[in-house]
C-alpha positions in Angstrom: 126.5 47.6 32.4 122.8 48.1 29.9 120.0 50.4 31.8 117.5 47.4 31.6 114.8 49.6 34.2 113.8 53.0 35.4 111.7 54.4 37.7 111.4 57.4 40.4 115.5 57.9 39.1 116.3 54.5 39.8 119.1 52.6 37.0 118.4 48.5 37.6 121.7 47.9 35.8 122.6 43.6 35.0 126.3 42.8 33.8 126.2 41.1 30.5 129.6 39.4 31.7 128.3 38.7 34.9 128.8 35.8 38.3 126.2 33.8 40.2 124.5 34.3 42.3 121.8 35.9 39.9 121.5 39.4 40.7 121.0 42.6 39.9 122.1 46.1 40.1 120.3 49.1 41.7 121.4 52.5 41.5 119.7 56.4 43.0 121.9 59.9 42.7 124.8 58.7 45.1 123.6 55.4 46.5 124.9 52.0 45.1 122.5 48.5 46.2 123.2 45.2 44.8 119.5 42.4 45.0 118.9 39.1 44.2 115.9 37.7 42.3 114.0 37.6 45.8 114.6 41.1 46.1 116.9 40.7 49.3 119.0 43.1 49.3 122.9 41.5 48.5 125.5 44.0 49.4 125.3 48.6 49.3 122.0 50.5 50.2 119.4 53.0 49.7 117.3 55.1 50.8 113.6 53.0 52.7 112.1 54.4 50.2 114.1 53.2 47.5 114.4 49.7 48.6 111.5 49.4 48.8 110.3 50.7 44.7 113.5 48.6 44.3 111.4 45.8 46.1 107.9 45.8 44.7 109.0 45.9 41.2 112.0 42.7 41.7 108.3 40.9 43.1 106.9 41.8 40.0 109.4 41.0 37.1 111.0 38.0 39.0 110.4 35.5 35.8 112.0 38.9 33.6 115.3 39.3 35.3 116.1 35.3 35.1 115.2 35.8 31.4 118.0 38.4 31.4 119.8 36.7 33.4 119.9 33.8 31.4 120.9 35.7 29.4 123.5 37.6 30.3 125.6 34.0 31.5 126.0 33.6 27.8 126.6 36.9 26.3 123.3 37.7 24.0 121.9 41.3 24.4 119.8 42.5 27.1 116.0 42.9 27.5 114.0 47.0 28.4 111.3 45.6 31.5 108.7 47.8 32.0 109.4 50.3 34.8 106.9 50.7 38.2 104.3 53.4 37.1 
């Protein structure tokens, strides 16, 4: 599963053979969570601070997430998305 972004110890990943609905995976230490492109938690858990960071990042990068999703659906290589500063 390619890592498309990384910030503050949080890895953001998206499979290239994903299934709908559009989503990405976040990992922080032993925590794992799945989010939609509105920043809503679909599955798993993250500490509160990291959850807010992922949601803020998602808001800033919805277009890039959608573009990567389209690439994933056709099995293409995903591009990196700028991390939070």
